[in-house]
N, C-alpha and C positions, 0 to 999 in steps of 0.2 A: 450508361455514365460515363462521369470522368476517376477514374480510380487512381489512387495516391501510392503513392511512393513513401516507406517508414523513413524516419527521422535519419537516419544511415544513407537516406538514398537504396537500399535494398526494396525486395518486395515479397510484402510481408501474406502472411499464411492463409488470410480468410480473401487472393486474388480467387481468380473464376480461373478455371485449365485453362480457356482458350479468353487470347484479347487479345486489342487492335491495341499495335502502335503505330503511334504519327512521331517521326521524324524526320532533321533536315536530306535533302536529297547531295547537298555535296561534301557535308563530315558528316552525313550520319550520328549528325548528332538526335538526343534520347528531346522529344517533345513533350509526351501527354501518355497514357494510355486508358483505352477506353473500353467500355464489355459489349458495349454493340459496331459493327461495322460503319452501321450508319453514325455514327456520331462523330466516330474517326475520319474518315472521311469528308464529312462536314468542314470540321475542323483541321484537315489539312489543307483545303479553298480556302481558309483565309489567311491572305496573303499580310505576310510580314514586314513585306520594303517593293511590295507595287507587284509582284512578279505573279501569275495565277497557281502555276502550279512549285512551291514553295517546298512543299512535302511531300512524303509520301506516307503510304501506311502498311504494314507489314502484319503481318496475324505470326502472336504468337501462342504455343500450346507447353504448358510443363512439366515435364514428366519429374517420375520419383516419389518419393512415397513424406 
């Protein structure tokens, strides 16, 4: 499932402890967050400008209270 940041662009408290972030290779810019790795990988293959591997997937772990 695609996860949504809050209105200020911050990670809300209801995010899962582990999620998958899709970002661009060239600038490492945020694209979207997903709760499952399979969905994130599918989104990373969706080309925005003709190339096949436009995006990368990173595993993110929330820590702290």
